N, C-alpha and C positions, 0 to 999 in steps of 0.2 A: 055715267062714267066720265072721269076726267082724264084727258090725254095731253101730255106735254109734247111739243115738237120744236125743232130748231127752225128759226126763221120768223117771218111775219105772215100775217093773214094772206092766204092764197098759195102757200107753198104746196109742193107735191106731198109732203108728209101730212099736212093738214087735210088735203084732198083725199088721201088714202084713209086717214082716220075717220073722216065723215062718211066715206062710202062703206067702210067695213063695220062701223059702229054708229048706226043712225041715232041721232039725238045726243051724241056725246058732247061734252064741253071741252073745247080745245084751248090749250094754254101756250101761247108763243114764248119761246126762249131765245136769247141772243146766240147761245152756243150749244153744242151737243153736251158739253160738260154740265151746263146749267140744267139741261133736261134730265141727265142722270142724277144730278144732285137733288133735284126736286122730287123725283120718284123715290130716291133713296131715303129722303127725310119725311115723306108723306105717303103712308100706305094707301091712301085713297086715290093717288095719282099714278097713272101708267105713263111710260115714255114710248113714243113711236120713233124708231131710228132706222134710216136707210142703211142697210148693211153691205149690199153689193148690187151692181148693175150688170145686166147681160152684155152690154157693149163695152163699158169702161172698167169693169171689174170691181174690186173692193173699194168702198168709200173711205176707209181709214179710221174706223171707230174702235178698232180692236183694243187699243190701249185703255179706252174707257170701259169696255166690257170687262177687261182684266181688273181695272182699278175698283169698280163698284160691285162687280159680280152679282148683278141683279138677276132675278129669275126671268127666264124667257117664257112669256105667257102664250105667245102665238107668233106665227110667221104669216106674212101676206105678200104675194107677188102682185105688183100694181103696174099697170100699163102707163108709161110716161110718154105723153104726147106734147111735144114742144111746139110753141106757136111764136110767130114774130108779132110783137105788140108795138103799137105806136099811138101817138096822140090822136084824138078824134079828127078825122079829115085828112090824115097823113096818107100818102101813097108809098108803096114799097120802094119806089125809085128815090124817094126823099131820104131814106135811111142811109146814113154813112157810118155811124158808130153803133155797135151793138153791145149791150150789157147783160151779163148773166153770171151764174156760178160756173166755175171752171169745168165741172162735169157736163153741164148743159151745152157749153160752148164746144167741148170736145165731141159730144154726141151729135152736134149739128154742123160739124166741120165742112161737109160737102156744100151745104147751103150757104155757109159763110163765105167760102172760097168762090163759089159760083157768082155770088152777088157782090164780091170784093168789099166786104164789110170789115171794119176795124174792130177787133175784139177788145173788150174791157172787162176784166175779171172783177166780180164783186162777191160778197159773202153768200148770197143766195138768190134764187130766181125771182121769188116774189118781191124781195127787197129791191131788185133791179127794176121791176115793174113800177113799184112805188116811187123809186128814184126818178125815172123818166117822166112819170106823171106829174111830179112836183117841179121838175126842171123846166118843162114847157118848151122844149126845143124839138121841132119835128124832124130834125136830122138824126135824132137819137132814138133807138129802139131797144126792146128787151126781148129776151127769150124766156118765156114763162108759161104758166098754165092758163087754161081757159078761165078758171076761177079768179086768177090774178087780174085778167082783163076786166071781169065783171066788177071786182072790188075797187079797182083803181081807175075805172072809167076810161079804158083804153080800147082801141080798135084791134081786132085780130086781122093783120094784114096778110098773113098766110098761115095755114094750119099744117100740122104734121110735118114739120121741117127737119125732124131727126133723121139721121142717116139710115138707121134701121127702123122700119115701120113697126116692127115687133119689139120695141124698146121697153124692157121691163126691169123694175127695181125690186129687190127683195127687202121688205121692211120687217123688223123685229119689234114686237110689242113687249116691253119689259116692266117689271114691277118688283117691289121689295118683298112682298109676301110670296112664299113658295107654294105653288099649286101645280097639279098635273092632272090630266084627264084619266078617267077610269080606263083600264086596259080592256079593250074590246076588239072585235074583228075589224079593225080599221088600220090606217097607215099613220105612223108616228115618226117623230124625230127626237132623239135624245142628244142634247148638246152638252159638251163638257170642255173644261179647261184643265190642262195638266202641264206639269214640269217634270222632266225626266231625272232620274238619278244619274250622277256623273260616272258613267262607265261606258266602255266601247260597245258599239252596236245596240245602244239602249233603245233607240226608236224602232229598229227592226224587231227587237225582242218584244217591245211593248205592244206593237201592232199585230204581232203574231197570233195573239188570242182572238182577234177579230176574224182573221182568216180561218183559223181552226174551227171556230164556232159558226162560220158562214154568215158573218155580219157585213153589211155593205157600208163602207165609209164614203159619205157623200161630200164631205168637206174636211180638209186638213190644212191648217195655216199656221205657220210659225212666226213669232215676232220676239225680238230680244227683250230680256229682262231689263229694267231700268238701269242705266249706266253700265251696261255690259254688252259685249259682242261674243261672249263665250257661253252664256246661259240663256236658254230660250224657253218660252212658253208656247204651247200649241192649243189652238182652237179646233175643235173636232165636232162634226155632226155625224151621228150614227143612225142609220135607218132602223127604226124599231122602238118599242116602248121598254123602259128600264125594267119592267116586270116580266118581260119576255125572257125566257131562260137563256136564249142565245146571247142576248144583250147583257143580261146579268152576269153570265159566266165570262163574257169578254171583258167587262169592266173589272171583275175580280182579278183577272189575269193582268190587266193593265195596271192595276193598283200595286202589283208586286214590283213594277219597274219605275214607279213615280215617287217623287218626294212631296208633291202637291197635286191633289186631284179634286176638282170641284165640278159637281153636276150643275150646269147652268139652267137646264130646263128640259121638260118632257112635254111635247105638244103635238097636236095633229099636223100632219103634212098638208100644205096647201095643195088643192087639187090641180093647180097649174103645173106641178111637177110631173103629172101623168097625162098631160094633153099631147 
């Protein structure tokens, strides 16, 4: 299996991919857009994308989900354990400047404030580890994964520095080909994208079918259509399989109130949801 991810070797996306799909071939991409583009153009490649974090919320990839409309193959909740990395032989007290992705810096804000570190935002966590490794200045550290420390020959000066020790990110694995698991006695998610018809109370009416049929809505997120603040698309996760009668009936009702409706994927719920 080939899996594209944003960042360089050692990123949390790559760590998640390697843990969930042992033996997979991982492909680094400079941007999330490049990940989606690669998966969209090559049916043998999947993209693993961080969608939201327990602490800091949505990652901000909704516009790309809308743009490419790839099929969601799976979801994975992955524990994010941030580490303070430095050059070999460096002591924690030597670090003055810290480099990482904005999300990692935000998720480790208590540690940063306590140690009076100067934040420096970079494109990704693993790239920050690579940067300080090449820089050779022991006053500069990075917040990144354990895998990054191994790859770039850095010392872990302190482990688990995130504010929330139970820091978890939801990743989506996406692909061009449409696939869905067989409907069995298991828990599933049906994800969809829709745009409402232009009429009063359209959202209320559109979601009414879910309530009537007893469907649970686990995610509902709006974002504006390109170049507009009056027209919105909605990303929606419904608990259940599309072949389940209550989900099927709910989506038929929803379709009456939308001018664009796209099923993004049907996949098994990650067991993390029920812990």
